PDB file of N, H, CA, C and O in Angstrom:
ATOM      1  N   MET A   1       0.843  -1.174   0.000  1.00  0.00           N
ATOM      2  CA  MET A   1       0.000   0.000   0.000  1.00  0.00           C
ATOM      3  C   MET A   1       0.894   1.244   0.000  1.00  0.00           C
ATOM      4  O   MET A   1       1.858   1.339   0.759  1.00  0.00           O
ATOM      5  N   GLU A   2       0.557   2.159  -0.841  1.00  0.00           N
ATOM      6  H   GLU A   2      -0.226   2.082  -1.458  1.00  0.00           H
ATOM      7  CA  GLU A   2       1.316   3.396  -0.911  1.00  0.00           C
ATOM      8  C   GLU A   2       1.089   4.241   0.339  1.00  0.00           C
ATOM      9  O   GLU A   2       0.079   4.101   1.030  1.00  0.00           O
ATOM     10  N   THR A   3       2.026   5.098   0.606  1.00  0.00           N
ATOM     11  H   THR A   3       2.846   5.211   0.045  1.00  0.00           H
ATOM     12  CA  THR A   3       1.917   5.974   1.769  1.00  0.00           C
ATOM     13  C   THR A   3       0.726   6.912   1.630  1.00  0.00           C
ATOM     14  O   THR A   3      -0.012   7.135   2.589  1.00  0.00           O
ATOM     15  N   TYR A   4       0.543   7.455   0.441  1.00  0.00           N
ATOM     16  H   TYR A   4       1.143   7.274  -0.339  1.00  0.00           H
ATOM     17  CA  TYR A   4      -0.574   8.371   0.211  1.00  0.00           C
ATOM     18  C   TYR A   4      -1.901   7.669   0.450  1.00  0.00           C
ATOM     19  O   TYR A   4      -2.792   8.228   1.090  1.00  0.00           O
ATOM     20  N   THR A   5      -2.039   6.476  -0.049  1.00  0.00           N
ATOM     21  H   THR A   5      -1.315   6.022  -0.569  1.00  0.00           H
ATOM     22  CA  THR A   5      -3.290   5.733   0.097  1.00  0.00           C
ATOM     23  C   THR A   5      -3.553   5.419   1.569  1.00  0.00           C
ATOM     24  O   THR A   5      -4.689   5.520   2.031  1.00  0.00           O
ATOM     25  N   ALA A   6      -2.522   5.045   2.296  1.00  0.00           N
ATOM     26  H   ALA A   6      -1.599   4.963   1.920  1.00  0.00           H
ATOM     27  CA  ALA A   6      -2.682   4.738   3.711  1.00  0.00           C
ATOM     28  C   ALA A   6      -3.087   5.982   4.494  1.00  0.00           C
ATOM     29  O   ALA A   6      -3.977   5.926   5.343  1.00  0.00           O
ATOM     30  N   MET A   7      -2.434   7.100   4.206  1.00  0.00           N
ATOM     31  H   MET A   7      -1.711   7.145   3.517  1.00  0.00           H
ATOM     32  CA  MET A   7      -2.766   8.340   4.902  1.00  0.00           C
ATOM     33  C   MET A   7      -4.180   8.808   4.545  1.00  0.00           C
ATOM     34  O   MET A   7      -4.903   9.320   5.400  1.00  0.00           O
ATOM     35  N   ARG A   8      -4.561   8.634   3.309  1.00  0.00           N
ATOM     36  H   ARG A   8      -3.974   8.218   2.614  1.00  0.00           H
ATOM     37  CA  ARG A   8      -5.903   9.027   2.865  1.00  0.00           C
ATOM     38  C   ARG A   8      -6.957   8.182   3.564  1.00  0.00           C
ATOM     39  O   ARG A   8      -7.985   8.703   3.998  1.00  0.00           O
ATOM     40  N   HIS A   9      -6.711   6.891   3.675  1.00  0.00           N
ATOM     41  H   HIS A   9      -5.877   6.468   3.322  1.00  0.00           H
ATOM     42  CA  HIS A   9      -7.650   6.003   4.354  1.00  0.00           C
ATOM     43  C   HIS A   9      -7.765   6.373   5.834  1.00  0.00           C
ATOM     44  O   HIS A   9      -8.867   6.387   6.381  1.00  0.00           O
ATOM     45  N   PHE A  10      -6.640   6.674   6.484  1.00  0.00           N
ATOM     46  H   PHE A  10      -5.744   6.663   6.039  1.00  0.00           H
ATOM     47  CA  PHE A  10      -6.646   7.073   7.886  1.00  0.00           C
ATOM     48  C   PHE A  10      -7.419   8.377   8.072  1.00  0.00           C
ATOM     49  O   PHE A  10      -8.215   8.495   9.004  1.00  0.00           O
ATOM     50  N   ALA A  11      -7.197   9.340   7.211  1.00  0.00           N
ATOM     51  H   ALA A  11      -6.550   9.245   6.455  1.00  0.00           H
ATOM     52  CA  ALA A  11      -7.869  10.632   7.315  1.00  0.00           C
ATOM     53  C   ALA A  11      -9.366  10.492   7.081  1.00  0.00           C
ATOM     54  O   ALA A  11     -10.160  11.174   7.729  1.00  0.00           O
ATOM     55  N   ASP A  12      -9.758   9.625   6.172  1.00  0.00           N
ATOM     56  H   ASP A  12      -9.113   9.070   5.646  1.00  0.00           H
ATOM     57  CA  ASP A  12     -11.174   9.435   5.884  1.00  0.00           C
ATOM     58  C   ASP A  12     -11.904   8.763   7.028  1.00  0.00           C
ATOM     59  O   ASP A  12     -13.099   9.001   7.206  1.00  0.00           O
ATOM     60  N   SER A  13     -11.239   7.943   7.799  1.00  0.00           N
ATOM     61  H   SER A  13     -10.269   7.750   7.654  1.00  0.00           H
ATOM     62  CA  SER A  13     -11.931   7.221   8.857  1.00  0.00           C
ATOM     63  C   SER A  13     -11.656   7.843  10.230  1.00  0.00           C
ATOM     64  O   SER A  13     -12.551   8.448  10.820  1.00  0.00           O
ATOM     65  N   TRP A  14     -10.451   7.705  10.735  1.00  0.00           N
ATOM     66  H   TRP A  14      -9.724   7.213  10.256  1.00  0.00           H
ATOM     67  CA  TRP A  14     -10.135   8.166  12.088  1.00  0.00           C
ATOM     68  C   TRP A  14      -9.995   9.680  12.159  1.00  0.00           C
ATOM     69  O   TRP A  14     -10.312  10.276  13.188  1.00  0.00           O
ATOM     70  N   GLY A  15      -9.537  10.300  11.110  1.00  0.00           N
ATOM     71  H   GLY A  15      -9.280   9.815  10.274  1.00  0.00           H
ATOM     72  CA  GLY A  15      -9.416  11.756  11.117  1.00  0.00           C
ATOM     73  C   GLY A  15     -10.769  12.425  11.237  1.00  0.00           C
ATOM     74  O   GLY A  15     -10.921  13.397  11.978  1.00  0.00           O
ATOM     75  N   LEU A  16     -11.750  11.915  10.517  1.00  0.00           N
ATOM     76  H   LEU A  16     -11.627  11.126   9.915  1.00  0.00           H
ATOM     77  CA  LEU A  16     -13.104  12.467  10.598  1.00  0.00           C
ATOM     78  C   LEU A  16     -13.683  12.266  11.989  1.00  0.00           C
ATOM     79  O   LEU A  16     -14.324  13.169  12.529  1.00  0.00           O
ATOM     80  N   LEU A  17     -13.469  11.113  12.567  1.00  0.00           N
ATOM     81  H   LEU A  17     -12.949  10.380  12.129  1.00  0.00           H
ATOM     82  CA  LEU A  17     -13.951  10.856  13.924  1.00  0.00           C
ATOM     83  C   LEU A  17     -13.275  11.793  14.926  1.00  0.00           C
ATOM     84  O   LEU A  17     -13.932  12.331  15.817  1.00  0.00           O
ATOM     85  N   GLY A  18     -11.980  11.983  14.781  1.00  0.00           N
ATOM     86  H   GLY A  18     -11.446  11.545  14.057  1.00  0.00           H
ATOM     87  CA  GLY A  18     -11.257  12.882  15.676  1.00  0.00           C
ATOM     88  C   GLY A  18     -11.751  14.310  15.583  1.00  0.00           C
ATOM     89  O   GLY A  18     -11.920  14.972  16.607  1.00  0.00           O
ATOM     90  N   MET A  19     -11.986  14.797  14.375  1.00  0.00           N
ATOM     91  H   MET A  19     -11.848  14.259  13.544  1.00  0.00           H
ATOM     92  CA  MET A  19     -12.480  16.161  14.205  1.00  0.00           C
ATOM     93  C   MET A  19     -13.890  16.313  14.762  1.00  0.00           C
ATOM     94  O   MET A  19     -14.218  17.350  15.339  1.00  0.00           O
ATOM     95  N   ALA A  20     -14.725  15.293  14.598  1.00  0.00           N
ATOM     96  H   ALA A  20     -14.459  14.451  14.129  1.00  0.00           H
ATOM     97  CA  ALA A  20     -16.086  15.341  15.136  1.00  0.00           C
ATOM     98  C   ALA A  20     -16.059  15.374  16.664  1.00  0.00           C
ATOM     99  O   ALA A  20     -16.810  16.130  17.280  1.00  0.00           O
ATOM    100  N   LEU A  21     -15.204  14.563  17.273  1.00  0.00           N
ATOM    101  H   LEU A  21     -14.594  13.949  16.773  1.00  0.00           H
ATOM    102  CA  LEU A  21     -15.094  14.564  18.729  1.00  0.00           C
ATOM    103  C   LEU A  21     -14.549  15.896  19.245  1.00  0.00           C
ATOM    104  O   LEU A  21     -14.999  16.396  20.275  1.00  0.00           O
ATOM    105  N   PHE A  22     -13.591  16.463  18.536  1.00  0.00           N
ATOM    106  H   PHE A  22     -13.225  16.057  17.698  1.00  0.00           H
ATOM    107  CA  PHE A  22     -13.050  17.771  18.911  1.00  0.00           C
ATOM    108  C   PHE A  22     -14.142  18.838  18.839  1.00  0.00           C
ATOM    109  O   PHE A  22     -14.236  19.685  19.727  1.00  0.00           O
ATOM    110  N   PHE A  23     -14.962  18.806  17.799  1.00  0.00           N
ATOM    111  H   PHE A  23     -14.886  18.118  17.077  1.00  0.00           H
ATOM    112  CA  PHE A  23     -16.057  19.770  17.638  1.00  0.00           C
ATOM    113  C   PHE A  23     -17.048  19.645  18.792  1.00  0.00           C
ATOM    114  O   PHE A  23     -17.471  20.655  19.355  1.00  0.00           O
ATOM    115  N   VAL A  24     -17.419  18.421  19.149  1.00  0.00           N
ATOM    116  H   VAL A  24     -17.075  17.601  18.692  1.00  0.00           H
ATOM    117  CA  VAL A  24     -18.360  18.213  20.256  1.00  0.00           C
ATOM    118  C   VAL A  24     -17.762  18.730  21.558  1.00  0.00           C
ATOM    119  O   VAL A  24     -18.456  19.363  22.354  1.00  0.00           O
ATOM    120  N   PHE A  25     -16.468  18.460  21.780  1.00  0.00           N
ATOM    121  H   PHE A  25     -15.904  17.946  21.134  1.00  0.00           H
ATOM    122  CA  PHE A  25     -15.798  18.947  22.989  1.00  0.00           C
ATOM    123  C   PHE A  25     -15.822  20.471  23.057  1.00  0.00           C
ATOM    124  O   PHE A  25     -16.114  21.037  24.111  1.00  0.00           O
ATOM    125  N   VAL A  26     -15.522  21.133  21.958  1.00  0.00           N
ATOM    126  H   VAL A  26     -15.285  20.673  21.102  1.00  0.00           H
ATOM    127  CA  VAL A  26     -15.501  22.603  21.937  1.00  0.00           C
ATOM    128  C   VAL A  26     -16.890  23.164  22.214  1.00  0.00           C
ATOM    129  O   VAL A  26     -17.024  24.135  22.959  1.00  0.00           O
ATOM    130  N   VAL A  27     -17.915  22.575  21.633  1.00  0.00           N
ATOM    131  H   VAL A  27     -17.806  21.786  21.028  1.00  0.00           H
ATOM    132  CA  VAL A  27     -19.278  23.054  21.862  1.00  0.00           C
ATOM    133  C   VAL A  27     -19.665  22.863  23.329  1.00  0.00           C
ATOM    134  O   VAL A  27     -20.220  23.770  23.947  1.00  0.00           O
ATOM    135  N   LEU A  28     -19.375  21.694  23.882  1.00  0.00           N
ATOM    136  H   LEU A  28     -18.924  20.957  23.380  1.00  0.00           H
ATOM    137  CA  LEU A  28     -19.704  21.450  25.289  1.00  0.00           C
ATOM    138  C   LEU A  28     -18.905  22.356  26.215  1.00  0.00           C
ATOM    139  O   LEU A  28     -19.431  22.826  27.224  1.00  0.00           O
ATOM    140  N   PHE A  29     -17.647  22.607  25.886  1.00  0.00           N
ATOM    141  H   PHE A  29     -17.220  22.225  25.067  1.00  0.00           H
ATOM    142  CA  PHE A  29     -16.809  23.491  26.699  1.00  0.00           C
ATOM    143  C   PHE A  29     -17.334  24.921  26.663  1.00  0.00           C
ATOM    144  O   PHE A  29     -17.295  25.625  27.673  1.00  0.00           O
ATOM    145  N   THR A  30     -17.818  25.346  25.516  1.00  0.00           N
ATOM    146  H   THR A  30     -17.850  24.774  24.697  1.00  0.00           H
ATOM    147  CA  THR A  30     -18.319  26.712  25.365  1.00  0.00           C
ATOM    148  C   THR A  30     -19.608  26.926  26.150  1.00  0.00           C
ATOM    149  O   THR A  30     -19.799  27.987  26.744  1.00  0.00           O
ATOM    150  N   PHE A  31     -20.488  25.940  26.161  1.00  0.00           N
ATOM    151  H   PHE A  31     -20.334  25.078  25.679  1.00  0.00           H
ATOM    152  CA  PHE A  31     -21.794  26.099  26.799  1.00  0.00           C
ATOM    153  C   PHE A  31     -21.860  25.514  28.202  1.00  0.00           C
ATOM    154  O   PHE A  31     -22.954  25.281  28.715  1.00  0.00           O
ATOM    155  N   ARG A  32     -20.724  25.273  28.829  1.00  0.00           N
ATOM    156  H   ARG A  32     -19.835  25.462  28.412  1.00  0.00           H
ATOM    157  CA  ARG A  32     -20.729  24.741  30.184  1.00  0.00           C
ATOM    158  C   ARG A  32     -21.169  25.826  31.158  1.00  0.00           C
ATOM    159  O   ARG A  32     -21.061  27.014  30.855  1.00  0.00           O
ATOM    160  N   PRO A  33     -21.663  25.423  32.328  1.00  0.00           N
ATOM    161  CA  PRO A  33     -22.050  26.427  33.328  1.00  0.00           C
ATOM    162  C   PRO A  33     -20.837  27.255  33.766  1.00  0.00           C
ATOM    163  O   PRO A  33     -19.756  26.714  33.996  1.00  0.00           O
ATOM    164  N   GLY A  34     -21.026  28.527  33.873  1.00  0.00           N
ATOM    165  H   GLY A  34     -21.905  28.966  33.686  1.00  0.00           H
ATOM    166  CA  GLY A  34     -19.949  29.418  34.284  1.00  0.00           C
ATOM    167  C   GLY A  34     -19.156  30.004  33.137  1.00  0.00           C
ATOM    168  O   GLY A  34     -18.333  30.892  33.355  1.00  0.00           O
ATOM    169  N   ALA A  35     -19.378  29.536  31.927  1.00  0.00           N
ATOM    170  H   ALA A  35     -20.047  28.814  31.750  1.00  0.00           H
ATOM    171  CA  ALA A  35     -18.619  30.052  30.794  1.00  0.00           C
ATOM    172  C   ALA A  35     -19.067  31.461  30.406  1.00  0.00           C
ATOM    173  O   ALA A  35     -18.288  32.231  29.845  1.00  0.00           O
ATOM    174  N   GLY A  36     -20.306  31.791  30.702  1.00  0.00           N
ATOM    175  H   GLY A  36     -20.939  31.165  31.158  1.00  0.00           H
ATOM    176  CA  GLY A  36     -20.817  33.114  30.346  1.00  0.00           C
ATOM    177  C   GLY A  36     -20.085  34.235  31.070  1.00  0.00           C
ATOM    178  O   GLY A  36     -19.767  35.263  30.471  1.00  0.00           O
ATOM    179  N   LYS A  37     -19.817  34.038  32.360  1.00  0.00           N
ATOM    180  H   LYS A  37     -20.075  33.203  32.846  1.00  0.00           H
ATOM    181  CA  LYS A  37     -19.107  35.062  33.127  1.00  0.00           C
ATOM    182  C   LYS A  37     -17.685  35.229  32.608  1.00  0.00           C
ATOM    183  O   LYS A  37     -17.198  36.353  32.485  1.00  0.00           O
ATOM    184  N   MET A  38     -17.025  34.130  32.306  1.00  0.00           N
ATOM    185  H   MET A  38     -17.422  33.218  32.406  1.00  0.00           H
ATOM    186  CA  MET A  38     -15.662  34.214  31.774  1.00  0.00           C
ATOM    187  C   MET A  38     -15.649  34.913  30.416  1.00  0.00           C
ATOM    188  O   MET A  38     -14.738  35.690  30.129  1.00  0.00           O
ATOM    189  N   ALA A  39     -16.647  34.643  29.582  1.00  0.00           N
ATOM    190  H   ALA A  39     -17.387  34.012  29.814  1.00  0.00           H
ATOM    191  CA  ALA A  39     -16.717  35.284  28.267  1.00  0.00           C
ATOM    192  C   ALA A  39     -16.965  36.785  28.398  1.00  0.00           C
ATOM    193  O   ALA A  39     -16.382  37.586  27.668  1.00  0.00           O
ATOM    194  N   LYS A  40     -17.835  37.156  29.334  1.00  0.00           N
ATOM    195  H   LYS A  40     -18.309  36.505  29.927  1.00  0.00           H
ATOM    196  CA  LYS A  40     -18.092  38.595  29.537  1.00  0.00           C
ATOM    197  C   LYS A  40     -16.850  39.300  30.068  1.00  0.00           C
ATOM    198  O   LYS A  40     -16.551  40.424  29.667  1.00  0.00           O
ATOM    199  N   ASP A  41     -16.126  38.637  30.973  1.00  0.00           N
ATOM    200  H   ASP A  41     -16.369  37.723  31.299  1.00  0.00           H
ATOM    201  CA  ASP A  41     -14.888  39.223  31.491  1.00  0.00           C
ATOM    202  C   ASP A  41     -13.861  39.405  30.375  1.00  0.00           C
ATOM    203  O   ASP A  41     -13.208  40.445  30.295  1.00  0.00           O
ATOM    204  N   ALA A  42     -13.720  38.408  29.524  1.00  0.00           N
ATOM    205  H   ALA A  42     -14.251  37.563  29.589  1.00  0.00           H
ATOM    206  CA  ALA A  42     -12.760  38.496  28.421  1.00  0.00           C
ATOM    207  C   ALA A  42     -13.172  39.570  27.415  1.00  0.00           C
ATOM    208  O   ALA A  42     -12.316  40.250  26.850  1.00  0.00           O
ATOM    209  N   ALA A  43     -14.480  39.728  27.189  1.00  0.00           N
ATOM    210  H   ALA A  43     -15.176  39.177  27.648  1.00  0.00           H
ATOM    211  CA  ALA A  43     -14.945  40.716  26.225  1.00  0.00           C
ATOM    212  C   ALA A  43     -14.730  42.141  26.721  1.00  0.00           C
ATOM    213  O   ALA A  43     -14.615  43.072  25.923  1.00  0.00           O
ATOM    214  N   SER A  44     -14.677  42.310  28.045  1.00  0.00           N
ATOM    215  H   SER A  44     -14.771  41.554  28.693  1.00  0.00           H
ATOM    216  CA  SER A  44     -14.541  43.669  28.572  1.00  0.00           C
ATOM    217  C   SER A  44     -13.076  44.062  28.807  1.00  0.00           C
ATOM    218  O   SER A  44     -12.821  45.170  29.279  1.00  0.00           O
ATOM    219  N   ILE A  45     -12.138  43.220  28.504  1.00  0.00           N
ATOM    220  H   ILE A  45     -12.345  42.320  28.121  1.00  0.00           H
ATOM    221  CA  ILE A  45     -10.714  43.542  28.721  1.00  0.00           C
ATOM    222  C   ILE A  45     -10.281  44.802  27.979  1.00  0.00           C
ATOM    223  O   ILE A  45      -9.598  45.635  28.574  1.00  0.00           O
ATOM    224  N   PRO A  46     -10.646  44.986  26.704  1.00  0.00           N
ATOM    225  CA  PRO A  46     -10.188  46.224  26.012  1.00  0.00           C
ATOM    226  C   PRO A  46     -10.779  47.497  26.606  1.00  0.00           C
ATOM    227  O   PRO A  46     -10.227  48.580  26.408  1.00  0.00           O
ATOM    228  N   LEU A  47     -11.884  47.388  27.324  1.00  0.00           N
ATOM    229  H   LEU A  47     -12.332  46.508  27.485  1.00  0.00           H
ATOM    230  CA  LEU A  47     -12.529  48.587  27.858  1.00  0.00           C
ATOM    231  C   LEU A  47     -12.041  48.941  29.255  1.00  0.00           C
ATOM    232  O   LEU A  47     -12.352  50.019  29.761  1.00  0.00           O
ATOM    233  N   LYS A  48     -11.289  48.061  29.877  1.00  0.00           N
ATOM    234  H   LYS A  48     -11.036  47.186  29.465  1.00  0.00           H
ATOM    235  CA  LYS A  48     -10.807  48.330  31.238  1.00  0.00           C
ATOM    236  C   LYS A  48      -9.659  49.336  31.196  1.00  0.00           C
ATOM    237  O   LYS A  48      -8.837  49.323  30.280  1.00  0.00           O
ATOM    238  N   GLU A  49      -9.619  50.197  32.193  1.00  0.00           N
ATOM    239  H   GLU A  49     -10.287  50.208  32.937  1.00  0.00           H
ATOM    240  CA  GLU A  49      -8.526  51.149  32.309  1.00  0.00           C
ATOM    241  C   GLU A  49      -7.443  50.558  33.197  1.00  0.00           C
ATOM    242  O   GLU A  49      -7.736  49.850  34.160  1.00  0.00           O
ATOM    243  N   ASP A  50      -6.222  50.844  32.878  1.00  0.00           N
ATOM    244  H   ASP A  50      -5.984  51.420  32.096  1.00  0.00           H
ATOM    245  CA  ASP A  50      -5.114  50.331  33.691  1.00  0.00           C
ATOM    246  C   ASP A  50      -4.892  51.163  34.931  1.00  0.00           C
ATOM    247  O   ASP A  50      -3.997  50.865  35.722  1.00  0.00           O
TER     248      ASP A  50
END
């Protein structure tokens, strides 16, 4: 089996699964309890005076 074919097969199967799991993790991390306060704090950083 050629290297390209092996890498293509891996990307089509496990790579897609890995990206899907990463996407689910990011969505769950974003909408977890307490994330809203952290997001508001981060959004107000440019407006804070030193």
